[in-house]
Structures are given as structure tokens and as C-alpha cells.
Backbone of each chain as nested JSON, in Angstrom:
{
  "chains": [
    {"id": "A", "residues": [
      {"number": 1, "name": "UNK", "atoms": {"N": [137.638, 81.333, -134.973], "CA": [136.715, 80.345, -134.182], "C": [135.886, 79.738, -135.046]}},
      {"number": 2, "name": "UNK", "atoms": {"N": [135.7, 78.323, -134.931], "CA": [134.638, 77.305, -135.668], "C": [133.36, 77.833, -135.464]}},
      {"number": 3, "name": "UNK", "atoms": {"N": [132.656, 77.73, -136.552], "CA": [131.158, 78.112, -136.462], "C": [130.188, 77.334, -135.756]}},
      {"number": 4, "name": "UNK", "atoms": {"N": [130.754, 75.956, -135.378], "CA": [129.593, 75.116, -134.456], "C": [130.072, 75.985, -133.062]}},
      {"number": 5, "name": "UNK", "atoms": {"N": [131.308, 76.605, -132.602], "CA": [131.08, 77.259, -131.495], "C": [130.21, 78.345, -131.122]}},
      {"number": 6, "name": "UNK", "atoms": {"N": [129.472, 78.932, -132.211], "CA": [128.881, 80.029, -132.036], "C": [127.763, 79.826, -130.945]}},
      {"number": 7, "name": "UNK", "atoms": {"N": [126.569, 78.783, -131.625], "CA": [125.456, 78.548, -130.802], "C": [125.847, 78.076, -129.434]}},
      {"number": 8, "name": "UNK", "atoms": {"N": [126.821, 77.137, -129.03], "CA": [126.921, 76.65, -127.699], "C": [127.645, 77.997, -126.859]}},
      {"number": 9, "name": "UNK", "atoms": {"N": [128.41, 78.709, -127.778], "CA": [128.714, 79.966, -126.569], "C": [127.024, 80.579, -126.227]}},
      {"number": 10, "name": "UNK", "atoms": {"N": [126.585, 80.752, -127.311], "CA": [125.021, 81.604, -127.152], "C": [124.557, 81.005, -126.078]}},
      {"number": 11, "name": "UNK", "atoms": {"N": [124.434, 79.45, -126.267], "CA": [123.703, 78.801, -125.232], "C": [124.156, 78.998, -123.74]}},
      {"number": 12, "name": "UNK", "atoms": {"N": [125.431, 78.716, -123.562], "CA": [126.061, 79.263, -122.255], "C": [125.749, 80.343, -121.736]}},
      {"number": 13, "name": "UNK", "atoms": {"N": [125.82, 81.163, -122.629], "CA": [125.644, 82.586, -121.985], "C": [124.114, 82.798, -121.699]}},
      {"number": 14, "name": "UNK", "atoms": {"N": [123.235, 82.349, -122.257], "CA": [121.758, 81.909, -122.118], "C": [121.737, 81.54, -120.62]}},
      {"number": 15, "name": "UNK", "atoms": {"N": [122.229, 80.597, -120.172], "CA": [122.02, 79.763, -119.237], "C": [122.77, 80.8, -118.014]}},
      {"number": 16, "name": "UNK", "atoms": {"N": [123.895, 81.206, -118.338], "CA": [124.502, 81.984, -117.579], "C": [123.616, 83.17, -117.253]}},
      {"number": 17, "name": "UNK", "atoms": {"N": [123.333, 84.006, -117.834], "CA": [122.325, 85.029, -117.846], "C": [120.934, 84.748, -117.133]}},
      {"number": 18, "name": "UNK", "atoms": {"N": [120.623, 83.707, -117.213], "CA": [119.258, 83.098, -116.568], "C": [119.262, 83.135, -115.205]}},
      {"number": 19, "name": "UNK", "atoms": {"N": [120.497, 82.964, -114.479], "CA": [120.873, 82.961, -113.303], "C": [121.151, 84.131, -112.459]}},
      {"number": 20, "name": "UNK", "atoms": {"N": [121.177, 85.247, -113.214], "CA": [121.75, 86.333, -112.741], "C": [120.851, 87.376, -113.364]}},
      {"number": 21, "name": "UNK", "atoms": {"N": [119.829, 87.256, -112.513], "CA": [118.714, 88.253, -112.841], "C": [118.227, 89.226, -111.654]}},
      {"number": 22, "name": "UNK", "atoms": {"N": [119.082, 89.902, -111.051], "CA": [118.536, 90.512, -109.673], "C": [118.035, 91.874, -110.133]}},
      {"number": 23, "name": "UNK", "atoms": {"N": [116.65, 91.685, -109.08], "CA": [115.774, 92.596, -109.495], "C": [115.708, 93.69, -108.308]}},
      {"number": 24, "name": "UNK", "atoms": {"N": [115.61, 94.929, -108.975], "CA": [115.783, 95.949, -108.202], "C": [114.621, 97.051, -108.239]}},
      {"number": 25, "name": "UNK", "atoms": {"N": [113.785, 96.657, -106.904], "CA": [112.68, 97.958, -106.913], "C": [112.8, 99.101, -106.643]}},
      {"number": 26, "name": "UNK", "atoms": {"N": [112.784, 100.128, -107.282], "CA": [113.035, 101.508, -107.204], "C": [111.932, 102.147, -106.711]}},
      {"number": 27, "name": "UNK", "atoms": {"N": [110.522, 101.942, -107.201], "CA": [109.589, 102.548, -106.505], "C": [108.686, 101.477, -105.855]}},
      {"number": 28, "name": "UNK", "atoms": {"N": [108.046, 101.902, -105.042], "CA": [107.389, 101.354, -103.895], "C": [105.822, 100.999, -104.685]}},
      {"number": 29, "name": "UNK", "atoms": {"N": [105.134, 99.913, -104.311], "CA": [104.184, 99.158, -105.147], "C": [102.981, 100.226, -104.949]}},
      {"number": 30, "name": "UNK", "atoms": {"N": [102.44, 100.625, -103.807], "CA": [101.36, 101.536, -103.104], "C": [101.868, 102.002, -102.129]}},
      {"number": 31, "name": "UNK", "atoms": {"N": [101.466, 103.414, -101.547], "CA": [101.74, 104.069, -100.728], "C": [101.243, 103.383, -99.112]}},
      {"number": 32, "name": "UNK", "atoms": {"N": [101.839, 103.598, -98.295], "CA": [101.632, 102.89, -97.026], "C": [100.375, 103.731, -96.207]}},
      {"number": 33, "name": "UNK", "atoms": {"N": [99.41, 103.093, -96.414], "CA": [98.239, 104.069, -95.712], "C": [97.639, 103.875, -94.471]}},
      {"number": 34, "name": "UNK", "atoms": {"N": [97.277, 104.488, -93.488], "CA": [97.091, 104.141, -92.343], "C": [95.472, 104.704, -91.796]}},
      {"number": 35, "name": "UNK", "atoms": {"N": [94.519, 104.046, -91.504], "CA": [93.075, 104.521, -91.462], "C": [93.124, 104.718, -90.194]}},
      {"number": 36, "name": "UNK", "atoms": {"N": [92.496, 105.952, -89.485], "CA": [92.752, 106.261, -88.251], "C": [90.96, 106.708, -88.167]}},
      {"number": 37, "name": "UNK", "atoms": {"N": [90.358, 105.835, -87.554], "CA": [88.979, 106.077, -87.013], "C": [88.872, 106.115, -85.696]}},
      {"number": 38, "name": "UNK", "atoms": {"N": [89.159, 107.638, -85.375], "CA": [89.249, 108.138, -83.982], "C": [88.313, 109.129, -83.771]}},
      {"number": 39, "name": "UNK", "atoms": {"N": [87.568, 109.007, -82.843], "CA": [86.425, 110.194, -82.503], "C": [87.007, 110.795, -81.586]}},
      {"number": 40, "name": "UNK", "atoms": {"N": [87.588, 111.779, -81.41], "CA": [87.958, 112.578, -80.279], "C": [87.686, 113.953, -80.691]}},
      {"number": 41, "name": "UNK", "atoms": {"N": [87.367, 114.944, -79.6], "CA": [87.357, 116.671, -79.928], "C": [88.716, 117.083, -80.345]}},
      {"number": 42, "name": "UNK", "atoms": {"N": [88.495, 117.968, -80.927], "CA": [89.566, 118.415, -81.461], "C": [90.818, 118.791, -80.705]}},
      {"number": 43, "name": "UNK", "atoms": {"N": [90.408, 119.7, -79.789], "CA": [91.194, 120.311, -78.823], "C": [92.033, 119.216, -78.134]}},
      {"number": 44, "name": "UNK", "atoms": {"N": [91.078, 118.233, -77.602], "CA": [91.681, 117.0, -77.015], "C": [92.768, 116.594, -77.763]}},
      {"number": 45, "name": "UNK", "atoms": {"N": [92.449, 115.925, -79.109], "CA": [93.189, 115.62, -80.048], "C": [94.66, 116.047, -80.263]}},
      {"number": 46, "name": "UNK", "atoms": {"N": [94.629, 117.352, -80.342], "CA": [95.823, 118.08, -80.069], "C": [96.535, 118.089, -78.845]}},
      {"number": 47, "name": "UNK", "atoms": {"N": [96.031, 118.266, -77.751], "CA": [96.579, 117.614, -76.401], "C": [97.489, 116.271, -76.933]}},
      {"number": 48, "name": "UNK", "atoms": {"N": [96.854, 115.263, -77.105], "CA": [96.948, 114.175, -77.134], "C": [98.291, 113.972, -78.235]}},
      {"number": 49, "name": "UNK", "atoms": {"N": [98.225, 114.683, -79.225], "CA": [99.275, 114.641, -80.254], "C": [100.222, 114.923, -79.823]}},
      {"number": 50, "name": "UNK", "atoms": {"N": [100.655, 116.184, -78.885], "CA": [101.478, 116.758, -78.206], "C": [102.275, 115.628, -77.389]}},
      {"number": 51, "name": "UNK", "atoms": {"N": [101.497, 115.182, -76.631], "CA": [101.946, 114.36, -75.47], "C": [102.611, 113.317, -76.395]}},
      {"number": 52, "name": "UNK", "atoms": {"N": [101.749, 112.443, -77.211], "CA": [102.508, 111.512, -77.802], "C": [103.964, 111.777, -78.809]}},
      {"number": 53, "name": "UNK", "atoms": {"N": [103.8, 113.378, -79.232], "CA": [105.085, 113.737, -79.729], "C": [106.282, 113.54, -78.868]}},
      {"number": 54, "name": "UNK", "atoms": {"N": [105.987, 113.892, -77.386], "CA": [106.921, 113.964, -76.673], "C": [107.534, 112.774, -76.299]}},
      {"number": 55, "name": "UNK", "atoms": {"N": [106.891, 111.212, -76.407], "CA": [107.292, 110.234, -76.063], "C": [107.605, 109.812, -77.408]}},
      {"number": 56, "name": "UNK", "atoms": {"N": [107.405, 110.317, -78.702], "CA": [108.02, 109.62, -79.601], "C": [109.407, 110.406, -79.974]}},
      {"number": 57, "name": "UNK", "atoms": {"N": [109.762, 111.337, -78.945], "CA": [111.124, 112.017, -79.396], "C": [112.221, 111.107, -79.402]}},
      {"number": 58, "name": "UNK", "atoms": {"N": [113.353, 111.282, -79.19], "CA": [114.423, 110.508, -79.333], "C": [114.531, 110.155, -77.662]}},
      {"number": 59, "name": "UNK", "atoms": {"N": [114.415, 111.031, -76.945], "CA": [114.907, 110.857, -75.523], "C": [114.299, 109.639, -74.941]}},
      {"number": 60, "name": "UNK", "atoms": {"N": [113.08, 109.134, -74.816], "CA": [112.167, 108.228, -74.329], "C": [112.642, 106.694, -74.47]}},
      {"number": 61, "name": "UNK", "atoms": {"N": [113.573, 106.752, -75.791], "CA": [113.974, 105.408, -75.878], "C": [113.093, 104.37, -75.92]}},
      {"number": 62, "name": "UNK", "atoms": {"N": [111.466, 104.966, -76.63], "CA": [110.768, 103.714, -76.764], "C": [110.319, 103.56, -78.152]}},
      {"number": 63, "name": "UNK", "atoms": {"N": [110.858, 104.567, -78.92], "CA": [110.739, 104.685, -80.231], "C": [111.983, 104.479, -81.131]}}
    ]},
    {"id": "B", "residues": [
      {"number": 1, "name": "UNK", "atoms": {"N": [151.335, 81.561, -49.23], "CA": [150.402, 82.918, -48.916], "C": [150.218, 83.586, -50.09]}},
      {"number": 2, "name": "UNK", "atoms": {"N": [151.178, 83.612, -50.981], "CA": [151.021, 84.419, -52.225], "C": [150.135, 83.685, -52.856]}},
      {"number": 3, "name": "UNK", "atoms": {"N": [149.835, 82.47, -53.15], "CA": [149.0, 81.697, -54.007], "C": [147.737, 81.955, -53.653]}},
      {"number": 4, "name": "UNK", "atoms": {"N": [147.428, 81.703, -52.327], "CA": [146.026, 81.892, -51.946], "C": [145.311, 83.609, -52.265]}},
      {"number": 5, "name": "UNK", "atoms": {"N": [146.0, 84.637, -52.498], "CA": [145.462, 85.897, -52.668], "C": [145.936, 85.976, -54.416]}},
      {"number": 6, "name": "UNK", "atoms": {"N": [146.618, 85.312, -54.993], "CA": [146.29, 85.376, -56.395], "C": [144.956, 84.47, -56.866]}},
      {"number": 7, "name": "UNK", "atoms": {"N": [144.707, 83.395, -56.271], "CA": [143.549, 82.501, -56.455], "C": [142.43, 83.268, -56.431]}},
      {"number": 8, "name": "UNK", "atoms": {"N": [142.68, 83.994, -55.192], "CA": [141.353, 85.004, -55.009], "C": [141.397, 86.085, -55.744]}},
      {"number": 9, "name": "UNK", "atoms": {"N": [142.359, 86.477, -56.209], "CA": [142.297, 87.639, -56.965], "C": [141.646, 87.388, -58.324]}},
      {"number": 10, "name": "UNK", "atoms": {"N": [142.028, 86.196, -58.769], "CA": [141.676, 85.657, -59.955], "C": [140.049, 85.74, -60.319]}},
      {"number": 11, "name": "UNK", "atoms": {"N": [139.558, 84.866, -58.776], "CA": [138.346, 84.489, -58.818], "C": [137.344, 85.749, -59.104]}},
      {"number": 12, "name": "UNK", "atoms": {"N": [138.042, 86.525, -58.117], "CA": [137.052, 87.78, -57.755], "C": [137.224, 88.671, -59.55]}},
      {"number": 13, "name": "UNK", "atoms": {"N": [138.312, 88.566, -60.238], "CA": [138.317, 89.084, -61.598], "C": [137.384, 88.6, -62.195]}},
      {"number": 14, "name": "UNK", "atoms": {"N": [137.159, 87.084, -62.463], "CA": [136.346, 86.239, -62.97], "C": [134.827, 86.672, -62.688]}},
      {"number": 15, "name": "UNK", "atoms": {"N": [134.464, 86.902, -61.51], "CA": [133.176, 87.277, -60.857], "C": [132.901, 88.822, -61.432]}},
      {"number": 16, "name": "UNK", "atoms": {"N": [133.722, 89.737, -61.526], "CA": [133.507, 91.011, -62.031], "C": [133.272, 90.961, -63.402]}},
      {"number": 17, "name": "UNK", "atoms": {"N": [133.903, 90.406, -64.204], "CA": [133.692, 89.992, -65.945], "C": [132.236, 89.385, -66.087]}},
      {"number": 18, "name": "UNK", "atoms": {"N": [131.698, 88.775, -65.096], "CA": [130.473, 88.102, -65.199], "C": [129.345, 88.994, -65.293]}},
      {"number": 19, "name": "UNK", "atoms": {"N": [129.583, 90.019, -64.342], "CA": [128.464, 90.833, -64.461], "C": [128.869, 92.17, -65.391]}},
      {"number": 20, "name": "UNK", "atoms": {"N": [129.873, 92.554, -65.367], "CA": [130.551, 93.433, -66.424], "C": [129.63, 93.962, -67.626]}},
      {"number": 21, "name": "UNK", "atoms": {"N": [129.694, 92.436, -68.394], "CA": [129.159, 92.121, -69.65], "C": [127.797, 92.184, -69.859]}},
      {"number": 22, "name": "UNK", "atoms": {"N": [126.641, 91.964, -68.922], "CA": [125.348, 92.18, -68.771], "C": [125.03, 93.048, -70.115]}},
      {"number": 23, "name": "UNK", "atoms": {"N": [124.851, 94.288, -69.552], "CA": [124.265, 95.553, -70.242], "C": [124.501, 95.405, -71.581]}},
      {"number": 24, "name": "UNK", "atoms": {"N": [125.967, 95.249, -71.591], "CA": [126.206, 95.686, -72.866], "C": [125.846, 94.562, -74.374]}},
      {"number": 25, "name": "UNK", "atoms": {"N": [125.394, 93.435, -73.784], "CA": [124.868, 92.391, -74.77], "C": [123.775, 92.457, -74.911]}},
      {"number": 26, "name": "UNK", "atoms": {"N": [122.755, 93.318, -74.082], "CA": [121.424, 93.347, -74.764], "C": [121.169, 94.23, -75.886]}},
      {"number": 27, "name": "UNK", "atoms": {"N": [120.141, 93.917, -76.631], "CA": [120.019, 94.337, -77.888], "C": [119.317, 95.57, -77.58]}},
      {"number": 28, "name": "UNK", "atoms": {"N": [119.541, 96.586, -78.349], "CA": [119.341, 98.015, -78.202], "C": [118.094, 98.342, -79.572]}},
      {"number": 29, "name": "UNK", "atoms": {"N": [117.159, 99.144, -79.328], "CA": [116.249, 99.725, -80.05], "C": [116.402, 100.227, -81.21]}},
      {"number": 30, "name": "UNK", "atoms": {"N": [117.503, 100.808, -81.36], "CA": [117.73, 101.615, -82.631], "C": [118.644, 100.513, -83.507]}},
      {"number": 31, "name": "UNK", "atoms": {"N": [119.356, 99.626, -82.806], "CA": [120.098, 98.556, -83.395], "C": [119.54, 97.816, -84.184]}},
      {"number": 32, "name": "UNK", "atoms": {"N": [118.121, 97.468, -83.111], "CA": [117.19, 96.292, -83.866], "C": [116.533, 96.743, -85.004]}},
      {"number": 33, "name": "UNK", "atoms": {"N": [116.107, 98.089, -85.057], "CA": [115.094, 98.78, -85.968], "C": [116.239, 98.605, -87.323]}},
      {"number": 34, "name": "UNK", "atoms": {"N": [117.495, 99.072, -87.282], "CA": [118.29, 99.207, -88.239], "C": [118.664, 98.193, -88.952]}},
      {"number": 35, "name": "UNK", "atoms": {"N": [118.581, 97.008, -88.073], "CA": [118.713, 95.673, -88.499], "C": [117.663, 94.617, -89.181]}},
      {"number": 36, "name": "UNK", "atoms": {"N": [116.495, 95.691, -89.159], "CA": [115.478, 94.768, -89.458], "C": [114.83, 93.618, -88.651]}},
      {"number": 37, "name": "UNK", "atoms": {"N": [115.077, 93.685, -87.594], "CA": [114.458, 92.603, -86.745], "C": [113.332, 93.163, -85.76]}},
      {"number": 38, "name": "UNK", "atoms": {"N": [112.634, 94.321, -85.897], "CA": [111.504, 94.681, -85.43], "C": [111.217, 95.782, -86.294]}},
      {"number": 39, "name": "UNK", "atoms": {"N": [109.628, 96.084, -85.962], "CA": [109.314, 97.031, -86.865], "C": [107.992, 97.627, -86.13]}},
      {"number": 40, "name": "UNK", "atoms": {"N": [107.539, 98.874, -86.765], "CA": [106.227, 99.758, -86.073], "C": [105.181, 99.259, -86.414]}},
      {"number": 41, "name": "UNK", "atoms": {"N": [104.301, 99.185, -85.921], "CA": [102.561, 98.604, -86.344], "C": [101.772, 99.59, -86.155]}},
      {"number": 42, "name": "UNK", "atoms": {"N": [100.755, 99.409, -86.817], "CA": [99.382, 100.468, -86.738], "C": [99.182, 100.657, -85.402]}},
      {"number": 43, "name": "UNK", "atoms": {"N": [98.814, 99.245, -84.602], "CA": [98.097, 99.289, -82.935], "C": [99.344, 100.141, -82.077]}},
      {"number": 44, "name": "UNK", "atoms": {"N": [100.722, 100.923, -82.9], "CA": [101.123, 101.501, -81.636], "C": [102.579, 101.018, -81.008]}},
      {"number": 45, "name": "UNK", "atoms": {"N": [102.206, 99.594, -81.317], "CA": [103.066, 98.757, -80.661], "C": [104.297, 98.284, -81.716]}},
      {"number": 46, "name": "UNK", "atoms": {"N": [105.742, 97.802, -80.97], "CA": [106.848, 97.415, -81.813], "C": [106.577, 95.885, -81.9]}},
      {"number": 47, "name": "UNK", "atoms": {"N": [106.77, 95.61, -83.144], "CA": [106.423, 93.909, -83.725], "C": [107.783, 93.559, -84.105]}},
      {"number": 48, "name": "UNK", "atoms": {"N": [107.716, 92.113, -83.722], "CA": [108.959, 90.881, -84.244], "C": [108.858, 90.795, -85.571]}},
      {"number": 49, "name": "UNK", "atoms": {"N": [110.073, 91.108, -86.274], "CA": [110.254, 90.639, -87.653], "C": [111.075, 89.287, -87.777]}},
      {"number": 50, "name": "UNK", "atoms": {"N": [112.221, 89.355, -87.054], "CA": [113.07, 88.284, -87.159], "C": [112.872, 87.598, -85.37]}},
      {"number": 51, "name": "UNK", "atoms": {"N": [112.068, 86.564, -85.525], "CA": [111.747, 86.026, -84.288], "C": [113.084, 85.107, -83.519]}},
      {"number": 52, "name": "UNK", "atoms": {"N": [113.619, 85.854, -82.533], "CA": [114.17, 85.209, -81.603], "C": [114.199, 85.546, -80.383]}},
      {"number": 53, "name": "UNK", "atoms": {"N": [114.865, 84.65, -79.218], "CA": [114.319, 85.103, -78.114], "C": [114.764, 86.762, -77.123]}},
      {"number": 54, "name": "UNK", "atoms": {"N": [116.058, 86.974, -78.075], "CA": [116.492, 88.302, -77.749], "C": [115.73, 89.321, -78.172]}},
      {"number": 55, "name": "UNK", "atoms": {"N": [114.984, 89.23, -79.28], "CA": [114.208, 90.301, -80.022], "C": [113.077, 90.055, -79.388]}},
      {"number": 56, "name": "UNK", "atoms": {"N": [112.235, 88.807, -78.768], "CA": [110.987, 89.138, -78.259], "C": [111.431, 89.516, -76.774]}},
      {"number": 57, "name": "UNK", "atoms": {"N": [112.448, 89.709, -76.304], "CA": [112.704, 90.227, -74.839], "C": [112.612, 91.944, -75.292]}},
      {"number": 58, "name": "UNK", "atoms": {"N": [112.778, 92.226, -76.115], "CA": [113.034, 93.686, -76.33], "C": [111.728, 94.014, -76.944]}},
      {"number": 59, "name": "UNK", "atoms": {"N": [111.337, 93.252, -77.7], "CA": [109.803, 93.791, -77.806], "C": [108.812, 93.85, -77.028]}},
      {"number": 60, "name": "UNK", "atoms": {"N": [108.862, 93.19, -75.905], "CA": [108.133, 92.903, -74.792], "C": [108.098, 94.084, -73.838]}},
      {"number": 61, "name": "UNK", "atoms": {"N": [109.597, 94.093, -73.655], "CA": [109.915, 95.41, -72.789], "C": [109.599, 96.511, -73.089]}},
      {"number": 62, "name": "UNK", "atoms": {"N": [109.817, 96.769, -74.096], "CA": [109.356, 98.232, -74.858], "C": [107.927, 98.582, -74.871]}},
      {"number": 63, "name": "UNK", "atoms": {"N": [106.912, 97.282, -75.001], "CA": [106.028, 97.178, -75.491], "C": [105.172, 97.56, -74.139]}},
      {"number": 64, "name": "UNK", "atoms": {"N": [105.84, 96.825, -72.854], "CA": [105.4, 97.083, -71.544], "C": [105.286, 98.761, -71.286]}},
      {"number": 65, "name": "UNK", "atoms": {"N": [106.777, 99.302, -71.696], "CA": [106.625, 100.478, -71.275], "C": [105.671, 101.303, -72.073]}},
      {"number": 66, "name": "UNK", "atoms": {"N": [105.669, 101.481, -73.375], "CA": [104.793, 102.17, -73.93], "C": [103.326, 102.017, -73.896]}},
      {"number": 67, "name": "UNK", "atoms": {"N": [102.807, 100.844, -73.597], "CA": [101.442, 100.754, -73.082], "C": [101.143, 101.955, -71.826]}},
      {"number": 68, "name": "UNK", "atoms": {"N": [102.332, 101.703, -71.006], "CA": [102.011, 102.321, -69.757], "C": [102.043, 103.855, -69.816]}},
      {"number": 69, "name": "UNK", "atoms": {"N": [102.619, 104.22, -70.886], "CA": [102.714, 105.429, -71.542], "C": [101.226, 105.822, -72.089]}},
      {"number": 70, "name": "UNK", "atoms": {"N": [100.739, 105.047, -73.113], "CA": [99.465, 105.289, -73.567], "C": [98.548, 105.362, -72.562]}},
      {"number": 71, "name": "UNK", "atoms": {"N": [98.37, 104.603, -71.554], "CA": [97.413, 104.569, -70.344], "C": [97.483, 105.701, -69.744]}},
      {"number": 72, "name": "UNK", "atoms": {"N": [98.822, 106.231, -69.419], "CA": [98.661, 107.43, -68.747], "C": [98.492, 108.64, -69.531]}},
      {"number": 73, "name": "UNK", "atoms": {"N": [98.418, 108.756, -70.685], "CA": [98.117, 109.964, -71.603], "C": [96.287, 109.829, -71.702]}},
      {"number": 74, "name": "UNK", "atoms": {"N": [95.954, 108.319, -72.273], "CA": [94.463, 108.342, -72.105], "C": [93.464, 108.62, -71.028]}},
      {"number": 75, "name": "UNK", "atoms": {"N": [94.151, 108.387, -69.751], "CA": [93.892, 108.789, -68.762], "C": [93.747, 110.072, -68.353]}},
      {"number": 76, "name": "UNK", "atoms": {"N": [94.841, 110.887, -68.61], "CA": [94.742, 112.115, -68.551], "C": [93.88, 113.021, -69.324]}},
      {"number": 77, "name": "UNK", "atoms": {"N": [93.601, 112.581, -70.349], "CA": [92.521, 113.017, -71.295], "C": [91.525, 112.551, -71.725]}},
      {"number": 78, "name": "UNK", "atoms": {"N": [90.961, 111.663, -70.576], "CA": [90.097, 110.933, -70.977], "C": [89.419, 110.529, -72.112]}},
      {"number": 79, "name": "UNK", "atoms": {"N": [90.328, 109.853, -72.654], "CA": [90.132, 109.253, -74.142], "C": [90.274, 107.442, -73.825]}},
      {"number": 80, "name": "UNK", "atoms": {"N": [90.153, 106.798, -74.817], "CA": [90.071, 105.691, -74.569], "C": [91.449, 105.08, -75.165]}},
      {"number": 81, "name": "UNK", "atoms": {"N": [91.969, 104.135, -74.372], "CA": [93.337, 103.59, -74.601], "C": [93.651, 103.283, -76.012]}},
      {"number": 82, "name": "UNK", "atoms": {"N": [92.545, 102.693, -76.958], "CA": [92.494, 102.266, -78.063], "C": [93.137, 103.271, -79.219]}},
      {"number": 83, "name": "UNK", "atoms": {"N": [92.354, 104.369, -78.934], "CA": [92.414, 105.603, -79.507], "C": [94.092, 106.18, -79.307]}},
      {"number": 84, "name": "UNK", "atoms": {"N": [94.254, 106.142, -78.263], "CA": [95.767, 106.463, -78.052], "C": [96.762, 105.851, -78.431]}},
      {"number": 85, "name": "UNK", "atoms": {"N": [96.505, 104.407, -78.662], "CA": [97.271, 103.502, -79.171], "C": [97.262, 103.515, -80.749]}},
      {"number": 86, "name": "UNK", "atoms": {"N": [96.024, 103.784, -81.685], "CA": [96.186, 103.997, -82.84], "C": [96.864, 105.515, -83.631]}},
      {"number": 87, "name": "UNK", "atoms": {"N": [96.823, 106.387, -82.677], "CA": [97.306, 107.728, -82.859], "C": [99.004, 107.391, -82.795]}},
      {"number": 88, "name": "UNK", "atoms": {"N": [99.257, 106.793, -81.765], "CA": [100.678, 106.694, -81.456], "C": [101.342, 105.825, -82.841]}},
      {"number": 89, "name": "UNK", "atoms": {"N": [100.199, 104.861, -83.359], "CA": [100.865, 103.871, -84.341], "C": [101.19, 104.672, -85.845]}},
      {"number": 90, "name": "UNK", "atoms": {"N": [100.255, 105.618, -85.75], "CA": [100.161, 106.247, -87.086], "C": [101.661, 107.114, -87.017]}},
      {"number": 91, "name": "UNK", "atoms": {"N": [101.775, 107.755, -85.888], "CA": [102.859, 108.804, -85.853], "C": [104.332, 107.953, -85.632]}},
      {"number": 92, "name": "UNK", "atoms": {"N": [104.162, 106.646, -85.334], "CA": [105.331, 105.796, -85.216], "C": [105.659, 105.214, -86.628]}},
      {"number": 93, "name": "UNK", "atoms": {"N": [104.772, 105.048, -87.188], "CA": [104.958, 104.382, -88.825], "C": [105.531, 105.866, -89.436]}},
      {"number": 94, "name": "UNK", "atoms": {"N": [105.118, 106.947, -89.44], "CA": [105.029, 108.257, -90.218], "C": [106.831, 108.628, -89.688]}},
      {"number": 95, "name": "UNK", "atoms": {"N": [106.993, 108.112, -88.814], "CA": [108.628, 108.683, -88.069], "C": [109.194, 107.669, -88.495]}},
      {"number": 96, "name": "UNK", "atoms": {"N": [109.069, 106.121, -88.815], "CA": [110.087, 105.289, -89.173], "C": [110.619, 105.733, -90.509]}},
      {"number": 97, "name": "UNK", "atoms": {"N": [112.226, 105.563, -90.184], "CA": [113.033, 105.867, -91.438], "C": [112.965, 104.995, -92.374]}},
      {"number": 98, "name": "UNK", "atoms": {"N": [113.241, 105.383, -93.598], "CA": [113.397, 104.878, -94.725], "C": [114.23, 103.465, -94.676]}},
      {"number": 99, "name": "UNK", "atoms": {"N": [113.563, 102.278, -95.361], "CA": [114.396, 101.012, -95.442], "C": [113.986, 100.513, -94.208]}},
      {"number": 100, "name": "UNK", "atoms": {"N": [113.111, 100.967, -93.12], "CA": [112.865, 100.005, -91.68], "C": [111.912, 99.569, -92.144]}},
      {"number": 101, "name": "UNK", "atoms": {"N": [111.403, 98.324, -91.176], "CA": [109.893, 97.729, -91.544], "C": [108.847, 98.335, -90.62]}},
      {"number": 102, "name": "UNK", "atoms": {"N": [107.734, 98.365, -91.471], "CA": [106.634, 98.741, -91.149], "C": [105.316, 97.748, -91.18]}},
      {"number": 103, "name": "UNK", "atoms": {"N": [104.584, 97.703, -90.464], "CA": [103.599, 96.552, -90.595], "C": [101.833, 97.187, -91.392]}},
      {"number": 104, "name": "UNK", "atoms": {"N": [101.854, 96.495, -92.38], "CA": [100.728, 97.113, -92.986], "C": [99.159, 96.683, -92.296]}},
      {"number": 105, "name": "UNK", "atoms": {"N": [98.057, 97.008, -92.666], "CA": [96.682, 96.803, -92.137], "C": [96.708, 95.279, -92.468]}},
      {"number": 106, "name": "UNK", "atoms": {"N": [97.288, 94.877, -93.418], "CA": [96.725, 93.448, -93.628], "C": [97.756, 92.509, -93.183]}},
      {"number": 107, "name": "UNK", "atoms": {"N": [98.86, 93.004, -92.401], "CA": [99.489, 92.288, -91.214], "C": [100.834, 92.093, -91.798]}},
      {"number": 108, "name": "UNK", "atoms": {"N": [101.328, 92.278, -93.004], "CA": [102.559, 92.026, -93.578], "C": [103.682, 93.114, -93.217]}},
      {"number": 109, "name": "UNK", "atoms": {"N": [104.615, 92.941, -93.266], "CA": [105.808, 93.37, -92.923], "C": [106.396, 93.799, -94.383]}},
      {"number": 110, "name": "UNK", "atoms": {"N": [106.674, 95.455, -94.278], "CA": [106.772, 95.951, -95.62], "C": [108.344, 96.997, -95.072]}},
      {"number": 111, "name": "UNK", "atoms": {"N": [109.092, 97.357, -96.001], "CA": [110.151, 97.994, -95.848], "C": [109.458, 99.324, -96.378]}},
      {"number": 112, "name": "UNK", "atoms": {"N": [109.714, 100.609, -95.568], "CA": [109.251, 101.839, -95.772], "C": [110.072, 102.375, -97.07]}}
    ]}
  ]
}
């Protein structure tokens, strides 16, 4: 192959690769945190939790 | 006489088709979540990720039903609706499948 082809081929390869840079993020940036500022008595909280768990289950069709 | 019955039969068939397809075409919640059309929010309600009329209809419908449930739980336990909503939101986000959308405190949608 003539020597002048090498830089041309390199140039084409660089341009081609510039458009092919798929980025795959394997790790999350930061964890998803929820701040719960809820002031409820413990026993009532347990009961509310249980009732919410019930509607969050598959059967309700709401979640 | 044969022609009259055939036409009537055909008309009835077409009318039946009109009503038959209705429910099957409505957007289902599981489907919408899997397709990234909707996502869970910290306030306990479903949010619109892809804004279309169909998605908005689903979201409005689901959220109305959720609100009714939250209100029922709040009243039954003598706690504020907002508290129930927040607790529900936390649970819903926790329960969201990986790859589905959730809304952050900053309002931005992210895939879990």
C-alpha cells in the first residue's frame, strides 16, 4: 500500500470512531434518597404501613 | 328478503366490533411502566414521563383511585393525608422495578 494512504486511512478511522462513542453507564450517579419528614406515633405508623403495603400489592391494580 | 337480513346482520356485526375493542385498547399500568411512559413520585402519585393524552388519562385515573385510598387510610388512622401520601411515595419508589422511572426530590425523572 502506498505510504500516502496511511495518514488518510488514519484520518478516516478517527472521524469514523468519533461518531461511534456509545456511553453505557453501569453505575448510578448517586443513590435515590427520599426524605420522610413524617411525625406519627410508632404504633399508628405500623398500622398505616401495613395498610399501604396492602394497596401496594399486585391485586389493587393501582401500583 | 335475503338482502335485508344480510345488511342488518352486517350492521350489527360492525356495531358489535365498535364496542368490543374498547377495553382492550386502553393503556394498562404495568405496560405503561415497562415502556417508560409513567413513573412513581415521592408524593405517592403516578407521574407522566411521556406526555400523551392516553398517558394522562391513565395517570389521572390511577391517581384519583390512589387518593381515595390514601384518604381512607388517613381518616381511619387519624393521620394527615400528606403523611400517608409521603409514606406511600417512599414505598412505591422502593418497590419500583429496576429500569423503571422514578422522580427525584429535584423533580427530575431517573431510571431506577
